[in-house]
Phi, psi and omega in degrees: 000138173286137178294151184265116178297138177254314180193158180250152179258078186209081187297156183245165176253000175211157183290141180278070181300314180298313180302309185294322183289326173297314178293325168304313177303310185292322175296315180298317182291326178295319178299325176300311185302311180303320181289317187281331189112119187296316178302318179294319179295323179297316188287329181281328189235004180273167176277124173250108185310302184302322181286319178298319183291327184259004177073027188266142170242339185219134184166178180265131181229161177260124176249126192301323180291328194242343186085210179281124177235146172263124193237134166235110181295144183284341178238156180299151181300326174290321180297338180297336176302313178290311179299325183294333187293341183252006180257152173221160179265345183199165179299321179295326179300302188292319192290313184297313185298307182296326179289329172294313175307317181290323182296307194252340180299322193300316182290328178284324175295325175303323181284326190263334192091163193294306184297315180296328178292324181293320174297315177302320181291318186281324180299309181303322180289323171301304184295323178296317177297316176301330181287319175295318183300318183298319179279344181228055181304331180259010178293143171242018172274115185299136178250134178215161175134144173272013183298322180296310181297322174292323171302321173304322180287328174286328176290325176287324183292316175308328179275315186283323188223066185288334185261005176300137175273138184238127187269119189240159164262133178232122188244118178236097186062269178249000181272110180244124186212177173238135176229167172242131179223151176290151178311316183301325181284309180299308184293325176289331176291312182306312177304304183302322185296335186294326180295343177259009174280134182295149188287341174262022187281336184092003177262130178280064192293337179286328174301322175291324184286313183293328178284324177294314177303310185300320179295321179292329172286307182290320185315298181300328182287331175267345180289155183269094180303318180301323181292322175298315181297321181290337179291325182284337186305318176302324175294315175300316186289325175298324172301319187301317185291331183286000000 
């Protein structure tokens, strides 16, 4: 079992305003889903790959819990890519996603700055959704979740801070303990585990893969290299004085 991250030992130099804002927006949207009905919200605002590619907004789809239903989505098919990023299907879905974002998102935001991190997050979410659409173009199952965008943050983190120590909870049957592992090992295990998710699991695993790869590529491009160099400067000066 992959260890569950509790916190990382990787201090930041600025408050993660955008990370906090994203978490709050997802929480507000979740309350909206609960009030509207999670299933109805997913149908109205999720990405339906077959509809997205064909430009369809209204039609009949088969929902396992409901059977055949006639659906008219509340948003246009391109906009559903954006709205789906802030929807979730269950309490565990949103809690897990927001926790990973809280643990790893602040350091990525610290490297990029607030506005660039917001652009990065949305871009990774869009590319993640499109990755899933490409491999399942005929699917009429609505796809929702911030997992793809957050996978982008994980991809950026593993490139920008591969040796950061992550404090984790490790549960092995009845054995429970905490361990510290380098980020490259924890996030690398998470990435590889996506390829072992069954295709009929209902999990959009390719969105996770696509988001992670997008983040690993975009992360270094958007990170403030000068800021990382400035952080190393005191150590260089100290060595000079020695």
